[in-house]
Each structure stands twice: as C-alpha cells, then as structure tokens.
C-alpha positions in Angstrom: -8.5 28.8 11.0 -7.5 25.1 10.7 -4.2 24.2 9.2 -5.0 22.4 6.0 -1.4 21.9 4.8 -0.3 18.8 6.9 -1.3 15.4 5.6 -1.2 12.5 7.9 -0.4 8.9 6.7 -4.0 8.2 5.9 -4.1 11.2 3.6 -6.3 13.3 5.8 -5.6 16.0 8.4 -7.6 15.4 11.5 -7.7 19.1 12.3 -8.7 20.0 8.8 -11.9 21.9 8.0 -11.2 21.3 4.3 -14.3 19.9 2.6 -14.0 16.2 1.7 -14.5 15.4 -2.0 -16.2 12.4 -3.5 -12.7 11.0 -4.3 -11.7 11.6 -0.6 -14.7 9.6 0.4 -14.0 6.9 -2.1 -10.4 6.6 -0.9 -11.6 6.3 2.7 -14.2 3.7 1.6 -11.5 1.6 -0.1 -9.5 1.6 3.1 -12.4 0.1 5.1 -13.4 -2.3 2.4 -9.9 -3.7 2.6 -10.2 -3.8 6.3 -13.4 -5.8 6.0 -11.8 -8.2 3.6 -8.7 -8.7 5.9 -11.1 -9.4 8.9 -10.1 -6.1 10.7 -13.7 -5.0 10.8 -17.0 -6.8 11.4 -19.7 -6.4 8.7 -21.6 -4.2 11.2 -18.5 -2.0 11.9 -17.9 -1.8 8.1 -21.5 -0.7 7.4 -21.5 1.9 10.3 -18.2 3.3 9.0 -19.2 3.3 5.3 -22.4 5.3 6.3 -20.3 7.7 8.2 -17.7 8.1 5.4 -20.3 9.0 2.8 -21.9 11.4 5.2 -18.6 13.1 6.0 -18.3 16.8 5.1 -14.6 17.4 6.0 -11.3 15.6 6.2 -11.6 16.0 10.0 -14.8 13.9 9.9 -13.0 11.1 8.0 -9.9 10.7 10.2 -11.5 9.0 13.3 -13.1 6.5 11.0 -9.7 5.4 9.6 -7.3 6.1 12.5 -7.2 2.4 13.7 -6.7 0.9 10.2 -3.7 0.4 8.0 -3.7 2.3 4.6 -1.0 0.6 2.6 -3.2 -1.9 0.8 -4.2 0.6 -1.8 -1.1 2.7 -1.7 0.1 1.9 -5.3 -3.3 2.7 -6.7 -3.5 6.0 -4.7 0.0 6.9 -5.8 -0.8 6.3 -9.5 -4.0 8.3 -9.1 -2.0 11.1 -7.5 0.5 11.1 -10.3 -2.1 11.0 -13.1 -4.3 13.7 -11.5 -1.3 15.8 -10.6 -2.4 15.6 -6.8 1.0 15.6 -5.0 -0.8 15.3 -1.5 -2.5 12.1 -2.6 0.8 10.7 -3.9 2.7 11.7 -0.8 0.0 10.2 1.5 0.2 6.9 -0.4 4.0 6.8 -0.1 3.9 7.7 3.6 1.4 4.8 4.2 3.7 2.4 2.7 6.7 3.6 4.6 4.7 3.3 7.8 3.9 -0.4 7.1 7.5 -1.0 5.9 8.8 0.4 9.2 6.5 -1.8 11.3 8.0 -5.2 12.0 4.7 -6.6 13.3 3.0 -5.8 9.8 6.0 -7.2 7.9 5.9 -10.4 10.1 2.5 -11.1 8.8 3.9 -12.1 5.4 4.3 -15.8 5.7 4.0 -16.5 2.0 6.7 -15.9 -0.7 4.3 -15.3 -3.6 3.5 -12.2 -5.8 -0.3 -12.5 -4.9 -0.3 -12.1 -1.0 3.5 -12.6 -0.1 6.9 -11.1 0.2 7.5 -11.1 -3.6 4.4 -9.0 -4.0 5.5 -6.5 -1.4 9.0 -6.3 -3.0 7.6 -5.6 -6.5 5.0 -3.2 -5.3 7.6 -1.3 -3.2 9.9 -1.2 -6.1 7.2 0.3 -8.3 6.2 2.8 -5.6 9.9 3.8 -5.1 10.6 4.2 -8.7 7.8 6.9 -8.9 8.2 8.3 -5.4 9.7 11.8 -4.7 12.0 10.3 -2.1 14.9 7.8 -1.7 13.4 6.6 1.5 12.4 3.2 0.1 16.0 2.1 -0.9 16.9 0.5 2.4 13.5 -1.2 2.8 13.9 -2.7 -0.7 17.3 -4.3 0.4 15.6 -5.6 3.6 12.6 -7.1 1.8 14.8 -8.8 -0.8 16.9 -10.4 1.9 13.8 -11.6 3.6 12.5 -13.0 0.4 15.7 -14.8 -0.2 15.6 -16.4 3.2 12.1 -17.5 2.6 13.0 -19.1 -0.7 15.9 -21.1 1.0 13.5 -22.8 3.4 13.0 -26.5 2.8 9.7 -27.3 1.1 9.3 -23.9 -0.6 9.9 -25.2 -4.1 6.6 -24.2 -5.7 7.5 -23.2 -9.3 4.3 -21.1 -10.0 4.2 -17.5 -10.9 1.7 -16.1 -8.5 2.4 -18.2 -5.4 5.9 -19.5 -6.1 9.5 -19.2 -7.1 8.8 -17.8 -10.5 7.2 -14.7 -9.3 9.7 -14.3 -6.6 12.6 -14.6 -9.1 11.0 -12.0 -11.2 10.6 -9.5 -8.3 14.2 -10.2 -7.1 15.5 -9.6 -10.8 13.7 -6.3 -11.0 15.2 -5.1 -7.7 18.6 -6.6 -8.5 18.8 -4.9 -11.9 17.1 -1.7 -10.8 15.2 -1.6 -14.2 11.6 -1.8 -15.0 10.6 -5.3 -16.1 10.3 -5.7 -19.8 7.7 -6.2 -21.2 6.0 -4.9 -18.0 5.4 -8.4 -16.7 3.9 -6.9 -13.5 1.1 -5.1 -15.4 -1.3 -7.9 -14.5 -0.8 -7.0 -10.8 -1.9 -3.4 -11.6 1.5 -2.1 -10.5 2.7 -0.7 -13.8 
C-alpha cells in the first residue's frame, strides 16, 4: 500500500495512490497557469499539461506534471484555503513551497524591482502574512534577510519612485509591518489579497 502521509513541496505525494480531488486538480492547474504567465511553459506545453491534470486520477498522476515548476506563486492563497477549510496538509504544502523559494538564491535573485506588485516589498509583505499564520517559526530569518535586501534596493540611486505599488510608499509599508511585527491597520494589504 502506498504511503499517503508525506506531502512534498508541491502538495502532492508522488507515490500516492490517493485519489485526486477537483480542488487538487484546480490547485495543480493554478501552478501551470502561473508557469505559462511567467514564460516557463509554452502554450502547447500548458495545454498538454492542463489536459493531463484534469484527466489525473491520483496525486501520483499530478506530480510529474508539476515537478519542474515552482509552486510559491499561489502559496498565500493556498495557505488561506487550507486554514479556512481546515486542511492542514494544504496549508503545510503552501508554507513548504514558500520556504523552498526563500531558500533558493537563484529565485530570490530574480527580484530586480522594489515594489509591492512584482518586487521585493511584495515578497516581504506576503512572507510576513504567511509567517503570521504559519505553524512554524521557520520564516523569521528569511524576513530579516528580505528586509535587508529591500533596504539595500531602496538606497540605490534612481530608485526614488514614490508610488504605492511600484515604489517607495509600498516598500515603506512592508518594512513598517515587519519592523513592528503587527498586522497593518486598517489592513492596507487587503487589496493584495494577502489579508
């Protein structure tokens, strides 16, 4: 009998004969949709994988379709879903995916922007929110590292954009949140779908 108790970072156990649910297939589809948007998959690869995902019967069928793709892009949404639906495995898989990205210097090196939308400030705020709801203290050292990196980015010449989404205002809010260790009031980050 297959061991169905061990979840890998993608949230699926490759040896698992556990039947995949519609939610499992939707989660897998969101990973490949993000991969298409990021240019990691061609339209043809995306279509082939999407067909295979919705034909998958078990978790073991899903793993090879996701094994070469990062899963952190939807991690906060998956963590919140796991908390709301009382699915600790989903929550843990999302947190593990983020920790894998945070521990990969090549992935972190891709963040050239400072902003909340696609930059270091957004990663900092998302990581803080994930950490606040996580069942582990593993995120704390990463928060300090990301904050130092963001501060260094902000001190570069020519990075004086004052805007919220792509500039210093959003970065300052994220740094304030991490520095105070308190949830932002009145949940300014709700528009990012993090709260």
